[in-house]
Each structure stands twice: as C-alpha cells, then as structure tokens.
PyMOL CGO cylinders between C-alpha atoms (Angstrom):
from pymol import cmd
from pymol.cgo import CYLINDER

trace = [
    CYLINDER, -8.78, -6.49, -4.56, -7.05, -5.55, -7.82, 0.3, 1, 1, 1, 1, 1, 1,
    CYLINDER, -7.05, -5.55, -7.82, -4.83, -2.87, -6.32, 0.3, 1, 1, 1, 1, 1, 1,
    CYLINDER, -4.83, -2.87, -6.32, -1.15, -3.98, -6.61, 0.3, 1, 1, 1, 1, 1, 1,
    CYLINDER, -1.15, -3.98, -6.61, -0.23, -2.32, -3.31, 0.3, 1, 1, 1, 1, 1, 1,
    CYLINDER, -0.23, -2.32, -3.31, -3.04, -4.05, -1.44, 0.3, 1, 1, 1, 1, 1, 1,
    CYLINDER, -3.04, -4.05, -1.44, -2.12, -7.42, -2.95, 0.3, 1, 1, 1, 1, 1, 1,
    CYLINDER, -2.12, -7.42, -2.95, 1.55, -6.93, -2.11, 0.3, 1, 1, 1, 1, 1, 1,
    CYLINDER, 1.55, -6.93, -2.11, 0.90, -6.04, 1.53, 0.3, 1, 1, 1, 1, 1, 1,
    CYLINDER, 0.90, -6.04, 1.53, -1.52, -8.90, 2.07, 0.3, 1, 1, 1, 1, 1, 1,
    CYLINDER, -1.52, -8.90, 2.07, 0.72, -11.47, 0.35, 0.3, 1, 1, 1, 1, 1, 1,
    CYLINDER, 0.72, -11.47, 0.35, 3.82, -10.40, 2.28, 0.3, 1, 1, 1, 1, 1, 1,
    CYLINDER, 3.82, -10.40, 2.28, 1.95, -10.35, 5.58, 0.3, 1, 1, 1, 1, 1, 1,
    CYLINDER, 1.95, -10.35, 5.58, 0.63, -13.85, 4.98, 0.3, 1, 1, 1, 1, 1, 1,
    CYLINDER, 0.63, -13.85, 4.98, 4.03, -15.13, 3.81, 0.3, 1, 1, 1, 1, 1, 1,
    CYLINDER, 4.03, -15.13, 3.81, 5.47, -14.01, 7.15, 0.3, 1, 1, 1, 1, 1, 1,
    CYLINDER, 5.47, -14.01, 7.15, 2.52, -15.56, 9.01, 0.3, 1, 1, 1, 1, 1, 1,
    CYLINDER, 2.52, -15.56, 9.01, 1.57, -12.21, 10.51, 0.3, 1, 1, 1, 1, 1, 1,
    CYLINDER, 1.57, -12.21, 10.51, -1.92, -11.27, 11.54, 0.3, 1, 1, 1, 1, 1, 1,
    CYLINDER, -1.92, -11.27, 11.54, -3.20, -7.84, 10.64, 0.3, 1, 1, 1, 1, 1, 1,
    CYLINDER, -3.20, -7.84, 10.64, -2.86, -6.96, 14.32, 0.3, 1, 1, 1, 1, 1, 1,
    CYLINDER, -2.86, -6.96, 14.32, 0.78, -8.06, 14.43, 0.3, 1, 1, 1, 1, 1, 1,
    CYLINDER, 0.78, -8.06, 14.43, 1.62, -6.15, 11.25, 0.3, 1, 1, 1, 1, 1, 1,
    CYLINDER, 1.62, -6.15, 11.25, -0.02, -3.01, 12.62, 0.3, 1, 1, 1, 1, 1, 1,
    CYLINDER, -0.02, -3.01, 12.62, 1.93, -3.32, 15.85, 0.3, 1, 1, 1, 1, 1, 1,
    CYLINDER, 1.93, -3.32, 15.85, 5.27, -3.87, 14.14, 0.3, 1, 1, 1, 1, 1, 1,
    CYLINDER, 5.27, -3.87, 14.14, 4.70, -1.01, 11.70, 0.3, 1, 1, 1, 1, 1, 1,
    CYLINDER, 4.70, -1.01, 11.70, 3.49, 1.37, 14.38, 0.3, 1, 1, 1, 1, 1, 1,
    CYLINDER, 3.49, 1.37, 14.38, 0.14, 2.00, 12.71, 0.3, 1, 1, 1, 1, 1, 1,
    CYLINDER, 0.14, 2.00, 12.71, -3.41, 1.19, 13.72, 0.3, 1, 1, 1, 1, 1, 1,
    CYLINDER, -3.41, 1.19, 13.72, -5.24, -2.01, 12.89, 0.3, 1, 1, 1, 1, 1, 1,
    CYLINDER, -5.24, -2.01, 12.89, -7.87, -0.02, 11.01, 0.3, 1, 1, 1, 1, 1, 1,
    CYLINDER, -7.87, -0.02, 11.01, -5.14, 1.42, 8.77, 0.3, 1, 1, 1, 1, 1, 1,
    CYLINDER, -5.14, 1.42, 8.77, -3.89, -2.08, 7.88, 0.3, 1, 1, 1, 1, 1, 1,
    CYLINDER, -3.89, -2.08, 7.88, -7.43, -3.23, 7.11, 0.3, 1, 1, 1, 1, 1, 1,
    CYLINDER, -7.43, -3.23, 7.11, -8.06, -0.22, 4.88, 0.3, 1, 1, 1, 1, 1, 1,
    CYLINDER, -8.06, -0.22, 4.88, -4.70, -0.68, 3.18, 0.3, 1, 1, 1, 1, 1, 1,
    CYLINDER, -4.70, -0.68, 3.18, -5.41, -4.32, 2.38, 0.3, 1, 1, 1, 1, 1, 1,
    CYLINDER, -5.41, -4.32, 2.38, -8.89, -3.42, 1.13, 0.3, 1, 1, 1, 1, 1, 1,
    CYLINDER, -8.89, -3.42, 1.13, -7.45, -0.89, -1.30, 0.3, 1, 1, 1, 1, 1, 1,
    CYLINDER, -7.45, -0.89, -1.30, -8.86, 2.29, 0.22, 0.3, 1, 1, 1, 1, 1, 1,
    CYLINDER, -8.86, 2.29, 0.22, -8.07, 5.00, -2.34, 0.3, 1, 1, 1, 1, 1, 1,
    CYLINDER, -8.07, 5.00, -2.34, -6.94, 7.70, 0.10, 0.3, 1, 1, 1, 1, 1, 1,
    CYLINDER, -6.94, 7.70, 0.10, -4.27, 6.65, 2.57, 0.3, 1, 1, 1, 1, 1, 1,
    CYLINDER, -4.27, 6.65, 2.57, -1.44, 8.61, 4.15, 0.3, 1, 1, 1, 1, 1, 1,
    CYLINDER, -1.44, 8.61, 4.15, 1.72, 7.93, 2.20, 0.3, 1, 1, 1, 1, 1, 1,
    CYLINDER, 1.72, 7.93, 2.20, 3.94, 8.22, 5.28, 0.3, 1, 1, 1, 1, 1, 1,
    CYLINDER, 3.94, 8.22, 5.28, 1.98, 5.43, 6.96, 0.3, 1, 1, 1, 1, 1, 1,
    CYLINDER, 1.98, 5.43, 6.96, 2.04, 3.30, 3.79, 0.3, 1, 1, 1, 1, 1, 1,
    CYLINDER, 2.04, 3.30, 3.79, 5.82, 3.65, 3.79, 0.3, 1, 1, 1, 1, 1, 1,
    CYLINDER, 5.82, 3.65, 3.79, 5.98, 2.66, 7.47, 0.3, 1, 1, 1, 1, 1, 1,
    CYLINDER, 5.98, 2.66, 7.47, 4.30, -0.63, 6.56, 0.3, 1, 1, 1, 1, 1, 1,
    CYLINDER, 4.30, -0.63, 6.56, 6.32, -1.16, 3.37, 0.3, 1, 1, 1, 1, 1, 1,
    CYLINDER, 6.32, -1.16, 3.37, 9.57, -0.57, 5.27, 0.3, 1, 1, 1, 1, 1, 1,
    CYLINDER, 9.57, -0.57, 5.27, 8.97, -3.83, 7.15, 0.3, 1, 1, 1, 1, 1, 1,
    CYLINDER, 8.97, -3.83, 7.15, 9.22, -5.61, 3.80, 0.3, 1, 1, 1, 1, 1, 1,
    CYLINDER, 9.22, -5.61, 3.80, 12.22, -3.61, 2.56, 0.3, 1, 1, 1, 1, 1, 1,
    CYLINDER, 12.22, -3.61, 2.56, 10.17, -1.44, 0.17, 0.3, 1, 1, 1, 1, 1, 1,
    CYLINDER, 10.17, -1.44, 0.17, 8.82, 2.10, -0.16, 0.3, 1, 1, 1, 1, 1, 1,
    CYLINDER, 8.82, 2.10, -0.16, 6.54, 4.06, -2.45, 0.3, 1, 1, 1, 1, 1, 1,
    CYLINDER, 6.54, 4.06, -2.45, 8.30, 6.29, -4.96, 0.3, 1, 1, 1, 1, 1, 1,
    CYLINDER, 8.30, 6.29, -4.96, 7.31, 8.29, -8.01, 0.3, 1, 1, 1, 1, 1, 1,
    CYLINDER, 7.31, 8.29, -8.01, 7.29, 6.13, -11.11, 0.3, 1, 1, 1, 1, 1, 1,
    CYLINDER, 7.29, 6.13, -11.11, 7.35, 7.63, -14.59, 0.3, 1, 1, 1, 1, 1, 1,
    CYLINDER, 7.35, 7.63, -14.59, 4.47, 6.88, -16.92, 0.3, 1, 1, 1, 1, 1, 1,
    CYLINDER, 4.47, 6.88, -16.92, 3.12, 8.40, -20.10, 0.3, 1, 1, 1, 1, 1, 1,
    CYLINDER, 3.12, 8.40, -20.10, -0.26, 10.01, -19.70, 0.3, 1, 1, 1, 1, 1, 1,
    CYLINDER, -0.26, 10.01, -19.70, -2.42, 10.12, -22.80, 0.3, 1, 1, 1, 1, 1, 1,
    CYLINDER, -2.42, 10.12, -22.80, -3.33, 13.72, -23.56, 0.3, 1, 1, 1, 1, 1, 1,
    CYLINDER, -3.33, 13.72, -23.56, -6.19, 14.46, -25.93, 0.3, 1, 1, 1, 1, 1, 1,
    CYLINDER, -6.19, 14.46, -25.93, -5.57, 17.19, -28.46, 0.3, 1, 1, 1, 1, 1, 1,
    CYLINDER, -5.57, 17.19, -28.46, -8.10, 19.91, -27.64, 0.3, 1, 1, 1, 1, 1, 1,
    CYLINDER, -8.10, 19.91, -27.64, -7.69, 21.55, -31.07, 0.3, 1, 1, 1, 1, 1, 1,
    CYLINDER, -7.69, 21.55, -31.07, -9.20, 18.60, -32.98, 0.3, 1, 1, 1, 1, 1, 1,
]
cmd.load_cgo(trace, "trace")
C-alpha cells in the first residue's frame, strides 16, 4: 500500500480506533468502498472519497505539478 491517500485513510481510522465498518457508517459510504479505498483501488468516486476525508477535516483538491513533456521534434 504505497498510495498516500490509502495510507492516510487507514492511519487516521486506526488513530481514532474506528473499524472499517464504523468509518463507512459515519461517512455514509459502503464497507466495500472503505476496503477498496484502503487497498488503493485506482478508480474511486471522488465525491465518496471526499465524504470520507471530511471526517478527518480534509478533502481532495487539484494540486499543481510539472509534467515532463518529451520534445517530439528531436
């Protein structure tokens, strides 16, 4: 589990002594969603991710980064 989001969710859940079931219930999402989120599933609904993150006072937002672009004229 190298995904920062997955690590964050799992660490915060454990720090609050919540089971996956309890986190799912509090966030209003399904248990399967929490399991997939903690396992780093690559395609998750952002609105549901934000529902879970809101319990920890966070949300997903666009973050700038520089993408390396290869020069096609080389």
